[in-house]
C-alpha positions in Angstrom: 7.0 9.2 -35.6 6.8 7.2 -32.6 9.4 4.3 -32.5 8.1 1.0 -32.0 9.7 -0.7 -29.0 9.3 -4.5 -27.5 10.4 -5.5 -24.5 12.1 -9.1 -23.6 11.5 -10.0 -20.1 8.2 -7.9 -20.0 6.9 -9.8 -17.0 10.0 -9.0 -14.6 10.8 -6.3 -12.4 12.7 -4.3 -15.3 10.4 -5.1 -17.9 7.0 -3.8 -15.8 9.2 -0.5 -15.2 10.1 -0.6 -19.1 6.7 -0.9 -19.9 5.4 2.3 -18.3 8.8 4.0 -19.3 8.4 3.3 -23.3 4.9 5.2 -23.5 6.1 7.8 -21.0 8.8 8.7 -23.6 6.7 9.1 -26.6 7.1 5.9 -28.2 4.9 2.7 -28.9 5.0 -0.4 -26.9 4.2 -3.3 -29.4 4.5 -5.6 -26.6 6.8 -8.1 -24.9 7.7 -11.7 -24.0 8.1 -13.0 -20.4 10.6 -15.6 -19.7 9.9 -19.2 -20.7 8.1 -21.3 -18.0 7.5 -18.5 -15.6 4.0 -18.5 -15.6 3.7 -14.4 -14.7 1.3 -12.6 -16.4 2.3 -9.4 -18.4 1.3 -6.1 -17.7 -2.6 -5.4 -18.1 -3.7 -4.4 -21.7 -0.3 -5.0 -23.2 0.4 -7.8 -25.7 2.3 -11.0 -25.1 3.9 -12.4 -28.0 5.1 -15.9 -28.3 8.6 -15.7 -29.0 11.4 -13.1 -29.6 11.1 -13.6 -33.3 7.4 -12.4 -33.5 8.2 -9.7 -31.0 11.1 -8.5 -33.1 8.9 -8.4 -36.8 6.6 -6.2 -34.9 9.2 -3.6 -33.5 11.7 -1.5 -34.6 13.8 -2.0 -31.5 13.9 -4.8 -28.7 15.1 -4.1 -25.2 16.4 -7.2 -23.4 16.8 -7.4 -19.6 16.4 -11.4 -19.3 18.8 -13.8 -18.0 22.7 -14.0 -19.3 21.8 -17.8 -20.4 19.6 -16.7 -23.0 22.2 -14.4 -24.6 23.7 -16.5 -27.2 20.4 -17.6 -28.7 18.9 -14.2 -28.7 21.8 -12.6 -30.2 21.3 -15.2 -33.3 17.5 -14.5 -33.1 18.2 -10.6 -33.5 20.8 -10.6 -35.9 18.2 -12.5 -38.3 15.3 -10.1 -37.6 17.6 -6.9 -38.8 16.2 -5.1 -36.0 17.9 -2.9 -33.5 18.8 -4.4 -30.1 19.2 -2.9 -26.4 20.8 -5.4 -24.3 21.1 -4.7 -20.4 21.6 -8.1 -19.1 24.3 -8.9 -16.7 26.4 -11.9 -16.0 27.6 -12.6 -19.6 30.4 -14.9 -20.2 33.4 -14.3 -22.9 31.2 -16.6 -25.4 27.9 -14.5 -24.6 29.9 -11.5 -25.6 31.5 -12.8 -28.5 27.7 -13.9 -29.6 26.6 -10.3 -29.2 29.6 -8.9 -31.1 29.1 -10.9 -34.0 25.6 -9.9 -34.1 26.6 -6.4 -34.2 28.1 -6.9 -37.6 24.4 -7.4 -38.7 22.5 -5.2 -36.7 23.0 -2.2 -34.1 23.3 -3.1 -30.7 23.4 -0.9 -27.5 25.3 -3.2 -24.9 25.8 -1.7 -21.3 26.4 -3.0 -17.8 24.1 -0.1 -16.6 22.0 2.4 -18.4 21.8 4.8 -15.8 23.1 8.3 -16.9 24.9 9.0 -13.6 26.5 5.5 -13.6 27.9 6.4 -17.1 29.6 9.6 -15.9 31.2 7.5 -13.0 32.6 5.0 -15.4 34.2 8.1 -17.5 35.6 9.3 -14.2 36.8 5.8 -13.3 39.0 5.6 -16.7 40.3 9.3 -15.7 41.2 8.3 -12.4 42.8 5.0 -13.4 45.3 7.3 -15.6 45.7 9.6 -13.1 46.7 7.4 -10.2 49.3 5.0 -10.9 49.0 1.4 -9.9 52.3 1.5 -8.5 51.1 4.2 -5.8 47.5 3.5 -5.8 45.6 0.0 -5.2 42.1 0.0 -6.7 39.3 -1.9 -5.0 35.6 -2.0 -6.0 32.8 -2.8 -3.6 29.2 -3.2 -4.8 26.2 -4.3 -2.8 22.5 -5.7 -4.3 19.1 -7.3 -3.5 19.5 -10.8 -2.2 17.9 -11.9 -5.5 20.9 -10.8 -7.5 22.5 -14.1 -9.2 25.8 -12.8 -10.4 28.9 -11.3 -8.8 30.5 -9.0 -9.3 27.9 -7.0 -10.9 28.1 -5.9 -14.5 28.4 -2.3 -13.2 31.4 -3.1 -10.9 33.0 -5.3 -13.8 32.5 -1.9 -15.9 34.1 0.2 -13.2 37.1 -2.2 -13.2 37.2 -2.0 -17.1 37.3 1.5 -16.8 40.2 1.7 -14.5 42.1 -1.0 -16.5 41.7 0.8 -19.7 43.0 4.0 -18.0 46.1 2.4 -16.9 46.6 0.7 -19.8 46.2 -2.9 -18.4 44.1 -5.7 -19.7 41.5 -6.0 -17.5 41.5 -9.9 -17.2 45.0 -9.8 -16.0 44.4 -7.8 -12.9 41.0 -8.6 -12.0 41.1 -10.2 -8.4 37.5 -11.3 -7.1 36.2 -13.4 -4.0 39.1 -13.3 -1.8 38.9 -16.1 1.0 41.8 -17.7 3.2 45.6 -17.5 2.9 45.7 -15.2 0.0 49.3 -13.5 0.5 50.2 -9.9 0.1 47.9 -7.8 -2.4 49.7 -8.1 -5.7 50.6 -4.3 -7.4 48.2 -3.4 -10.2 45.5 -5.7 -9.4 41.8 -4.6 -8.9 40.0 -6.1 -6.2 36.2 -6.9 -6.1 34.1 -7.3 -3.2 30.6 -8.3 -3.4 27.8 -7.8 -0.7 24.2 -9.4 -1.0 21.1 -8.4 1.0 17.8 -6.7 1.4 16.5 -5.1 -1.4 19.4 -2.7 -2.4 18.9 -1.5 -5.9 22.5 -0.9 -6.3 25.6 0.5 -4.6 28.9 0.7 -6.1 31.9 2.6 -4.7 35.6 2.3 -6.3 38.3 3.2 -3.6 42.2 4.4 -4.6 44.4 3.7 -1.5 47.7 4.8 -1.3 50.2 5.0 1.9 49.3 8.6 2.2 45.2 9.0 1.0 42.2 7.1 0.2 40.0 8.6 -2.7 36.4 6.9 -3.0 33.9 7.7 -6.0 30.2 6.2 -5.1 27.1 5.7 -7.0 23.9 4.6 -5.1 20.9 3.6 -7.1 17.5 4.2 -5.2 15.0 3.3 -7.8 15.4 0.7 -10.8 13.4 3.2 -12.8 16.6 5.2 -13.5 17.8 2.2 -15.5 14.7 2.0 -17.5 14.6 5.4 -18.4 18.1 5.2 -19.5 17.2 1.9 -21.9 14.2 3.7 -23.4 16.6 6.6 -24.5 19.1 4.2 -25.7 16.4 2.2 -27.6 15.4 5.6 -29.3 18.8 6.7 -30.1 19.8 3.2 -31.8 16.6 3.1 -34.3 18.3 4.2 -37.7 22.0 3.3 -36.8 24.4 1.4 -38.6 25.3 -2.0 -37.7 27.6 -1.9 -34.7 28.5 -2.4 -31.0 27.5 1.0 -29.2 27.6 1.8 -25.4 25.6 4.1 -23.2 28.2 6.5 -23.4 27.7 7.0 -27.2 24.1 7.6 -26.4 24.8 10.1 -23.9 27.4 11.7 -26.7 30.2 11.0 -24.4 32.5 9.3 -27.0 
């Protein structure tokens, strides 16, 4: 039986790709909602719902690539709907993530910084490299570049890479995060995980993790050339999460890597 999938943010670039990928995966696209006040039309022939509540009621799972500012409201609405939720919005605050975690006690949620299969393999390698390359000898730096319209920095994927390195090293990520260096910053602290964010043109996404010691540099890079990779992964996650027990899942769970 084809799963019924709704899309929050269907009028955006990712939403329009998702609208193509849902039927391509053999699922049923129930429709979507656009950003409030945007005035953008939805894809031709696809139903636009007045709000998230009615969209969730018509669907088994909702894929959400909207703005981080809507995360807490959406979390409450999805928890009340009882339907599964696939969340790909980036730039969530600690309070936003707490709301998502609270919602996961009522519904199954797949929350990922990136839905590309390749990126998730890279994240697994980041953790293993962090465990193998001690902070006392190897400085970890993460560089990312995205299109000029991206509003958050560092990117969610870059943060995910940093969290993976910190986990491998047994560190608390928030204690070692260093982002936006400027001016007279002093010497680099041992154990820090640094971030540099570049914005320009229409770069889909480039991420590089560098481990630098006094004797060698090791670089791990992922480049995305088409947002469709994210859409394909998100639809895969949506089909996987339907029928799962309430909980907070990752793309690693979807790929069978946990």
